[in-house]
N, C-alpha and C positions, 0 to 999 in steps of 0.2 A: 762027907759034907762038902757041898760045892759053894763056891763064892762067885760073885759077879757084881756088876754095877747095880746100884740101887735103882728101883723103878722110878722113872721120871714122874714128877708130881704134875697132875693135871691142872690146867688153868681154872677148872671148875671146883677144885678141892676147897674144903672149908678153911684150911690154913691160909690159902692164897686170898680168899675173900675176907677173912678176918684181918689180914694185913692191909688190904685195900680199904676196908671199912675205916680203919684208924687213919689212913692217909686221907680219905675223903673227909672225915670229920675235921681234921686239921686244916685242910685246904678250903673247906667251905666257910671258915671263919671270914668275916667281912674283909679284914685287912689283907689276909693271905690271898683271898679270891681276887681282890682288886689288883694285887701285884701280878698275879697270873694274867689278868685281863690286859693290864698295861704292857706286859712283856709281849703278849701275842699281837696286840694292836700295833705296837711300835715296830715289830718285825714286818707286818703288812705294809705299814705306812712308809717304811724305809725303801720298799720296792715299788710302791704306787704313790707318787707324790700328789696325785689328785685328791688323796684322802686327807691331806693336811687341812682341807676346808673344815671349819668349825662344826657345821651342821652334820656333814658326812661323818666326821670323826665321832660325834656324839652317837649317831645311829650305829656306827661300827662297834663302839664300846658296848652299847646296849645289846647288840646281837651276840657279841663274843661272850659277854657275861651270862646271858640266857643259855647259850650253847654250853658253856662250862658247867653250869648248874645241872643241866639235864644229863650231860655226859657223865659227870661225877656220880650223879644219883644212880645211873645205870651200871656203874662199874661192878657193883656187888650183887646185882640182880641176876636171875637165871637167864633171862631173855632181855633183848633190847626192846623197850617200848618206844617205838619211833613215833614221836609227835613233836614236830618242829615248833619251837616257841614263836610266838607272834612277832617278837623283836627281829627274828631272822627274816621273816617275810617282809617286815617293814624296811629292813636294810636293802633287800633286793628291789623293792618298789622304789626306794630313794634313788638307786642307781638308774633305774629305768626312767624315772621322772626327770632326772638331771641330764638325760640323753647319753649316758655312757654305754659303751658297747657291752654286750653280754660277756665277751672275753674278759672284761675287767672283773666281773663277778666270779667267773671260773678261776681267774688268777688269784683272787683274794683267798679262795678256799684252798687252792694249791699251796700258796705260801703259808697260809694258816696251818695246814696239815703238817708241813715241814717244821714249823715253829712249835707245834704241839709235841711232835715226836722228840725234838731237841729238849724241850722242857721236861717231858716225862723221863727221858734218859737221865737228866741231871737230878731230878727229884728222887729217882730210885737210888742213884749213886750216893746222894746225901743221906738218905734214910737207912741205907745198908740193910736190906732184908736178909734173913738167913740164907746162906748160899744155896741150900737145897730148894728154895722156892723163888730165888731171884729170876731165873729164866721164865718160870711160869707167870710171875708177876708182870714181867716185861711183855710177854706174849699177849697176856690178857689186855694190858693197857693199849698196845699197838693194834690188836685186832678190833677192840671196841671203838677206838677213836677213828681208825681208818674206815671202818664200816659206816660209822656215823657221818663222816664227812662225805663219803660216796653217796649215801642216801640223801643227805642234805642238798648236795649239788643237783641231783636229779629232780628233787621236788622244787627247789628254788629257781631252777631254770624255767619251769612252767610258770611260777609266780612272776618272774621277771618278764617273760614274753607276754603274759596276759596284761600286765600293767603297761608295758611298752606299747602294745596294740591299742589299749584304751587311751593312753596319752596322745599317740599319733592320730588316732581317730578324732579326739577332741580338738587337737591343734589344726587338723585338716578342716574340720567343720568351721572353726573360727576363721581360718584363712579364706575358705570358700565364701563365708558370709561377708567378710570385708571386701573381697573382690567383687562380689555381686552388687554390693552397695555402691562401690566405685563405678561399676559399669552402668548402674541405673542412674548415675548422676546425682545421687542424694548427697547432702552435705555431711561431712565427717571431719574429725580432727586428723589432718594429714600426717602430722608428726607422730601421733599415737598409732595411727594405722600403719605407718612405716615400721614402727617398733614391733608391732604384733605380727606383721608379715615377714619381718626380717629382710625387708626390701625397701630402699629409699624411693619415695614417690616424687621427690623434688628434683629428679633428674630427667634426662631424655629417655623415652621408652620405645623400644621396637617390639611390637607384639607379633606373635606367630602362633598358629594352631597346627597341631600334629595329629594325624590319624593313620590308621592302617587300612590297607586294601581288604575289602570284604571280610571273610572269615579267615583268620590267621592260623587257627588250630592251636593257639596258645591260650592258657587260662587268662582271665582278665588281669590278674596280678602281674603276670609275665609281660603282657602287652603294655601295661602301664609302666612297668619298669624299663622296657625297651624304649618307649617314647621319652621317658624322663632322661635316660642316658643320651639319647639323640639331642634332646633340647639343651642339655648341658654342653654337649660337644659343639652345637651350633652357636651357642652363646659365646663360647671361648673363641671360635673362629671369627665371630663378628666383633671381637674386641670388648666383650662384656665380662666383668668379674662377678656379676650378680644376676642370676636367672631365677625368676619366680615361676612356678608351675602350679596349675590347679587341674584336677581331673574333671573332664567334661563329659565323660561317658565310659563305657566298657572298653572302647578302643580309641579314645581320643583325649588329648589334654590341651589346655590353653597355656601359653607361655609368654613371658615378657623378659627381654634382655635390657638391663639398665645400662645406659651410656652416659659417662661423665663428661665427655668431650663433645661440645656442640658442633665443632667443626667435623668431627668424625660422623656424627649423626647426619649432618648435611650431606656428607659423602655417600652415606648409605641410602639417602633419599633419592639419589640419581638413578634413573632407569637403568636396569641391568647390573647395578653394583652388587646387590645382594646375591643374585644368581651366580655371578663370577666368583664370589667369596666362598659360597657353600657348595660349589660344583664338586660332585664326587663325595659329599659328606652324607648324602641321604640315599639309602638303598632300600629295595623292597623288603618288607611290605609297607614301609613308612612313606607318607606323603606330608608335605609341609606347605603352608600358605602364610605369606608375610604381609604385614601392614606397612605403613611408612612411619619412620621415627617422628615422635612429637613430644613436647615437654609437659611436665607437671601432671597432675591428676587428670586434667582434661585430655592430655596427649595419651595417657595410659588407656583411656576409654576410646578415643578416636582411632588410635592405631589398632586396637583390638577389633573394632567394628570393620575396619578395612581388611584385616586378616580373615575375618569370617566371610566377608564379601568375596575375597580372593578364593577362599575354599569353595564357595558356591559356584564360582566360575569353573574351577578345576574339576568339580564333580559333574558339571554339565558338559564339559568338553570331551574330546575323544578319549578312548580307553588308554591309548598309548601316549597320552600327554606327559610332559616332563614331571618329575616328582616334586619339583619346587615351583611354586607359583607366587609371584610378587604382585601386590596390588597395583603398583605403578605400571606394570606391563599389561594388565587386563582391565584397568580402570574404565577406559572408554567402552569396552565390550560389556562390562558389568552394568554401567549406567544405561547403555543402549538396550541391553538385554532384560532390563527390569520389566518391560512390556514385550512379551514374546511376539505377539501379532504385529506390533508396531515395528519391531526390529526386522522381521521378515519383510514387511512392507518397504522399509528403507532399503534393504538389500536388493530386493527385486527392482525397485524404482531407480536406484542409482547404478547398479551394475548391469542391468538389462541382460544382454546376451552373455555377459561374463558370469552370470549367476547359474550357468549350467553345471551339470555334474560330470561332464565328459573330460577327457584328458586335456584337450585343447583349452577349454574354458579354465580349468584348474591352473594350467601353466601360465595363461595370460593374467589371471588374478594374482598369482605369486609374483609375476614380473611387475605388475602395476603397484602392488604393495611395496615391493623393494624399491621401486622408482620413487614413490612418495616418501619413503623413509630416508632415501638418499638425496632428498631435496631436489628431485627431478634432474639428477646428474646421470647421463647415460654411462659415463666412465665408472662412477661409484657403484651404480647398479650392476654393471657387468662384473665388477670385482666381487660384489656381494653374492651374485648368483653363479659365478664361475663360468661365464660365457663371454663371447666377444661383444664389444660395444656396438658393432653394427647389428648384431642379433637383437640387442636391446632396442635400438632405433627402429628396426623393422617391426618388432612386437608392439612398441608404443604407437606406431602409425596404425597398425591393425586394431589396437585397443580403441583408439579415438574414432576409428570408422565404426566400430560396433557400438560405442557409446553415443555417437551422433553429435559429439561436441568435444572441444579441446579439454584435456585433463585439467588444466589450470582453471577452467570455468567452474568446476565443482570439486576441487581437490579435497576440501574438508569433509563433506558428506561421503565422498568416495573412500577416504581413509577410514572413516568410522565404519562404513559397511564392510570394508576389507578386514578391519580389525575384528569385527564380529565373526566373520567366516573363519578367519585364522584361529580364533579362540575357541569357538564352539564346533567347528568342523562342518561337514556336509549337512548335519541336522539343522543348521541355521538357514540353509538355502530354502527359498520359497517353493 
């Protein structure tokens, strides 16, 4: 006769299921079940303080209770009938609606699983099953609970993402509707609109529009994400703690940087100030056009219209144009270029022989433009162009000969014509 270790009892054996059936019966009693729910929820809340909120805690308790009932009911069945209770889906949707990250939902179930295993270990120790089935009981409890949590997380991740997308889409639609109402100049409650936008309309606003060159090869979502990141970065560089963005197309967004300091807004309104600040902040394939800072809801609208105008100028200009265009720099060219034929007539009439496309005419135009910008100082012009002041004097003499009159006699129309050529390139020449 041979002796050996007794055969291990299977987790599916009748004696194991009988013991678990009695355990389930005792635990499913209302008072006992509520104690289990409180224990598990307290373990979660101890690690996630956001869940001390009364409404979230109520939804968490409902989810935990529903989970417990389903898991307990499945402990004695041959197979796991996986059908998540609606309360679990409701809790996942609550987190999505409240704006919490998906990681918080995953962490909830991770902590909950650890708490369940601790509770089950204590429960088995307290009830002291026969030694020969204790291991099988523990294995069945752990296997069933672990598998349930794993399947729950997979399903509820989809629930969370679907709700998050729905919420974000609804919020985006509301935000876009409010912005379009503001831009249309329609009356609305500014304080209420500020709350809904999450952006104060009672401050100074610097509007800017962002878009990408041609086809970027990126999906729309990635292009939008890139532009959002750039908008946030530009807002920070410009001294704004609040940036509002609205999608304007598959590869473009509208943005506003809120400015609390009127003095700072005035500084940004100076020609060249914005370009100096954001220099190096914008790289291919992104382009940006800025308006001029202005206050209140009317300023929100005005600065945006200027940013859109600056974009129009940027897109009409040469392909190698700078990636940042400020309205203050192109305002004259924008206004003069509203009527293309009239602009070309002005350029031809004022510049005369300087309107040629050859190298000499181009160099003389650049010299004249720099001369007018430098308040007709040969020394300042020479420094700007990097040439000797006598070279500037010679060129100015030649320019006046070609124009047929002193520069001072027509300095304003000359500056407008030169600004148009500088902005729109050779295409502006008649």
